[in-house]
C-alpha positions as CSV (number, residue, x, y, z in Angstrom):
1,X,0.0,0.0,0.0
2,X,1.3,3.5,-0.9
3,X,0.5,5.7,2.0
4,X,0.9,9.3,3.1
5,X,-0.5,11.5,6.0
6,X,-1.9,14.9,5.1
7,X,-4.2,17.7,6.0
8,X,-7.2,18.1,3.5
9,X,-8.3,21.6,2.5
10,X,-12.1,21.6,2.2
11,X,-14.3,22.1,-0.8
12,X,-14.2,25.9,-1.0
13,X,-10.4,26.1,-1.0
14,X,-10.2,23.2,-3.5
15,X,-12.6,25.2,-5.8
16,X,-10.4,28.3,-5.6
17,X,-7.3,26.4,-6.3
18,X,-9.0,24.9,-9.3
19,X,-9.6,28.4,-10.6
20,X,-5.9,29.3,-10.1
21,X,-4.8,26.1,-11.9
22,X,-7.1,27.0,-14.8
23,X,-5.7,30.5,-15.1
24,X,-2.1,29.2,-15.1
25,X,-2.9,26.4,-17.5
26,X,-3.9,28.9,-20.2
27,X,-0.2,29.7,-20.5
28,X,0.8,26.0,-20.9
29,X,0.5,25.8,-24.7
30,X,2.8,22.8,-24.9
31,X,1.3,20.7,-22.1
32,X,4.6,21.0,-20.2
33,X,3.1,20.8,-16.8
34,X,1.2,17.9,-15.2
35,X,-1.4,20.0,-13.3
36,X,-2.9,18.7,-10.1
37,X,-6.6,17.9,-9.9
38,X,-7.8,20.5,-7.3
39,X,-9.8,17.9,-5.3
40,X,-6.6,16.0,-4.8
41,X,-4.6,18.9,-3.4
42,X,-3.6,18.6,0.3
43,X,-0.9,19.6,2.7
44,X,1.4,16.6,3.1
45,X,2.8,16.0,6.6
46,X,4.6,12.7,6.0
47,X,5.0,10.5,2.9
48,X,5.2,6.9,4.0
49,X,5.5,5.2,0.6
50,X,5.0,1.5,0.1
51,X,3.8,0.1,3.4
52,X,3.0,-3.3,4.7
53,X,-0.8,-3.6,5.4
54,X,-0.1,-4.9,8.9
55,X,1.2,-1.4,9.8
56,X,-2.1,0.4,9.0
57,X,-3.6,-0.1,12.5
58,X,-0.4,1.0,14.4
59,X,-0.1,4.0,12.0
60,X,-3.7,5.0,12.9
61,X,-3.0,4.8,16.6
62,X,0.2,6.7,16.3
63,X,-1.4,9.4,14.2
64,X,-4.2,9.8,16.7
65,X,-1.7,10.0,19.6
66,X,0.6,12.4,17.9
67,X,-2.0,15.0,16.9
68,X,-3.9,14.8,20.1
69,X,-2.5,18.2,21.4
70,X,-3.0,20.1,18.2
71,X,-5.8,22.5,17.5
72,X,-7.2,23.3,14.0
73,X,-4.9,25.6,12.1
74,X,-6.0,28.7,10.2
75,X,-3.6,29.2,7.4
76,X,-3.6,32.1,4.9
77,X,-2.5,30.8,1.5
78,X,-0.8,33.8,0.0
79,X,2.4,32.9,-1.9
80,X,3.0,31.3,-5.2
81,X,6.4,29.7,-5.5
82,X,8.4,27.0,-7.3
83,X,11.1,24.5,-6.5
84,X,13.9,25.4,-7.3
85,X,12.8,28.9,-8.5
86,X,10.1,30.8,-10.4
87,X,12.4,31.1,-13.5
88,X,13.3,27.4,-13.5
89,X,10.2,25.7,-12.1
90,X,10.1,21.9,-11.5
91,X,7.3,22.0,-8.9
92,X,4.7,24.8,-8.8
93,X,3.2,25.4,-5.4
94,X,1.2,27.7,-3.1
95,X,2.2,28.3,0.4
96,X,1.6,30.4,3.5
97,X,3.7,32.6,5.7
98,X,1.5,32.2,8.8
99,X,0.9,29.1,10.9
100,X,4.2,27.6,9.8
101,X,5.4,26.9,13.3
102,X,2.3,25.0,14.2
103,X,2.3,23.0,11.0
104,X,6.0,22.3,11.4
105,X,5.5,21.0,15.0
106,X,2.7,18.8,13.8
107,X,4.8,17.3,11.0
108,X,7.6,16.7,13.5
109,X,5.3,14.9,15.9
110,X,3.9,12.7,13.1
111,X,7.4,12.0,11.8
112,X,8.6,11.0,15.3
113,X,5.6,8.7,15.7
114,X,6.2,7.1,12.3
115,X,9.9,6.7,13.1
116,X,8.9,4.5,16.2
117,X,7.1,2.3,13.7
118,X,10.2,1.9,11.5
119,X,9.9,4.7,9.0
120,X,12.9,6.9,8.3
121,X,13.0,10.3,9.8
122,X,12.7,13.2,7.4
123,X,16.1,14.6,6.5
124,X,14.8,17.8,5.0
125,X,13.1,20.7,6.8
126,X,9.3,20.7,6.6
127,X,7.9,23.0,3.9
128,X,4.2,23.7,4.1
129,X,3.1,23.8,0.5
130,X,0.3,22.8,-1.8
131,X,1.5,21.3,-5.1
132,X,-0.3,22.8,-8.1
133,X,1.7,21.1,-10.8
134,X,4.9,19.3,-11.8
135,X,6.9,20.3,-14.9
136,X,7.4,17.4,-17.3
137,X,11.0,16.5,-18.2
138,X,12.5,18.7,-21.0
139,X,9.2,20.6,-21.4
140,X,9.0,24.0,-23.0
141,X,7.4,26.1,-20.4
142,X,8.8,29.6,-20.9
143,X,5.3,31.1,-21.2
144,X,4.3,29.4,-18.0
145,X,7.4,30.6,-16.2
146,X,6.7,34.2,-17.4
147,X,3.1,33.9,-16.1
148,X,4.3,32.6,-12.7
149,X,6.6,35.6,-12.2
150,X,3.8,38.0,-12.8
151,X,0.9,36.0,-11.2
152,X,-0.8,37.6,-8.2
153,X,-2.5,35.0,-6.1
154,X,-5.4,36.5,-4.1
155,X,-4.9,35.4,-0.4
156,X,-7.2,32.5,0.6
157,X,-7.9,31.4,4.2
158,X,-8.0,27.7,4.9
159,X,-8.9,26.0,8.2
160,X,-7.0,22.7,8.5
161,X,-9.0,20.7,11.0
162,X,-8.3,17.0,10.2
163,X,-5.3,14.8,9.7
164,X,-5.9,12.0,7.2
165,X,-4.1,8.8,6.3
166,X,-4.5,8.4,2.6
167,X,-3.8,5.4,0.3
168,X,-2.5,6.6,-3.1
169,X,-3.2,4.3,-6.1
170,X,-1.2,5.4,-9.2
171,X,-3.1,5.2,-12.5
172,X,-2.3,6.4,-16.1
173,X,-4.9,9.2,-15.5
174,X,-3.3,10.3,-12.3
175,X,-3.4,9.2,-8.6
176,X,-6.5,8.1,-6.8
177,X,-6.5,9.0,-3.1
178,X,-8.6,7.0,-0.7
179,X,-9.1,8.1,3.0
180,X,-8.2,5.2,5.3
181,X,-8.5,7.1,8.6
182,X,-8.9,10.6,9.9
183,X,-8.3,12.3,13.2
184,X,-10.0,15.5,14.0
185,X,-7.7,18.2,15.5
186,X,-8.8,19.7,18.8
187,X,-11.3,16.9,19.4
188,X,-11.5,15.9,23.1
189,X,-10.5,12.3,23.7
190,X,-11.0,10.3,26.8
191,X,-8.8,7.3,27.5
192,X,-10.4,4.3,29.1
């Protein structure tokens, strides 16, 4: 099973991101970018990769335990960026400048819990971003790059209130994400 842990965005935010993708796509005359489906966009906390089915229940327990102290996060999505840069994009993303500390702490908590189950610790710093598209190898995207430099993303507020364990199934038409488990942030829990 190919698994990852992420924060879903909600229907309104997904719709707004879909509009942004449509606007940027108009500059992609050569189909040089594999654009995300807006309903699949999420904020990844931990990518687990191929995982033994027997670990699903321990992962669920660990997730629940490791997000117990976190409250829902209000995040203002207000930056368009690219890895490695706007002029040489490989990954096109949207990000936030607020709530980063809380999201980083949550990602570290999840990472530590998964490490106890045998997953490798992250070796790169956490970057809270929403992937809009990935540039295809050797693609001609000069018009897209120009549009990215000039694009003004209207700030958008998102409330991240749930942490979800997703299963990703890769298909020729793109990935299919199934929710296997979710934990609500800020929900009171009572131990027996």
